[in-house]
C-alpha positions as CSV (number, residue, x, y, z in Angstrom):
1,M,69.4,25.8,-2.5
2,R,73.1,24.4,-2.4
3,V,75.7,25.7,0.1
4,D,79.2,24.8,-1.0
5,R,82.3,23.6,1.0
6,R,83.4,27.6,2.0
7,G,79.8,28.7,3.0
8,A,78.7,30.2,-0.2
9,M,75.2,29.6,-1.7
10,N,74.1,29.3,-4.8
11,G,71.2,31.6,-4.6
12,R,69.3,33.5,-2.1
13,P,66.1,32.1,-0.2
14,A,62.5,33.2,-1.0
15,R,60.0,31.4,0.5
16,L,59.5,28.4,3.1
17,S,56.5,25.9,4.0
18,V,56.7,24.0,7.2
19,E,55.2,20.8,7.9
20,S,53.4,21.1,4.5
21,G,51.8,24.6,5.1
22,P,51.4,27.3,3.1
23,W,54.6,29.1,1.4
24,Q,55.6,31.8,3.5
25,E,57.7,34.7,1.6
26,V,61.2,35.0,3.8
27,V,62.3,38.3,4.4
28,S,65.2,38.3,6.2
29,W,67.7,35.3,7.0
30,A,71.6,35.1,8.5
31,G,73.8,32.3,7.7
32,P,74.9,29.7,6.5
33,W,77.3,28.5,9.4
34,L,79.3,25.8,8.7
35,A,79.6,22.8,11.3
36,D,82.2,20.1,10.8
37,E,81.3,17.7,14.0
38,R,83.5,14.9,14.9
39,W,85.8,15.3,12.1
40,W,88.5,13.0,13.8
41,D,86.0,9.9,13.7
42,A,84.9,8.5,10.1
43,T,81.8,6.6,11.7
44,S,80.0,9.6,13.1
45,H,81.6,12.7,11.0
46,R,78.9,14.7,10.0
47,R,79.0,18.6,7.9
48,R,75.9,20.5,8.5
49,A,75.1,24.0,7.5
50,R,72.5,26.1,9.4
51,L,70.2,29.0,8.4
52,Q,68.3,31.1,9.6
53,L,64.9,32.3,8.1
54,Q,62.5,35.3,9.1
55,T,59.1,34.7,7.3
56,A,56.6,37.7,6.9
57,E,54.3,36.5,9.1
58,G,57.1,37.2,11.5
59,R,58.4,33.5,12.8
60,A,62.2,32.8,12.3
61,H,63.1,28.8,11.8
62,L,66.5,27.6,11.8
63,L,66.9,24.9,9.1
64,V,70.0,22.4,8.6
65,L,71.3,21.3,5.7
66,E,73.1,18.0,6.1
67,S,73.4,15.7,3.0
68,Q,72.0,17.9,0.3
69,R,69.1,17.8,2.2
70,W,67.0,20.5,4.5
71,W,65.6,20.1,7.7
72,L,63.9,22.4,10.2
73,E,65.3,22.2,13.5
74,A,63.7,24.8,15.6
75,S,61.0,27.6,14.9
76,Y,60.3,30.6,17.1
77,D,57.6,33.2,17.7
């Protein structure tokens, strides 16, 4: 899934696998929230998008998109 410069996604999250675990159905989500960090410094400038998902098992996960790659930033019970 991609997020454009205006925060529009090219689809909706349907499933998530954490740490090579089984795929879980995504039942709700919020975001994405865009962050343009340190835009004034060319060497440390970062663009990120964060997305929060809730899976069918009842856990919430905060994902971060940076450089066209998704990362898990946090998980909540």
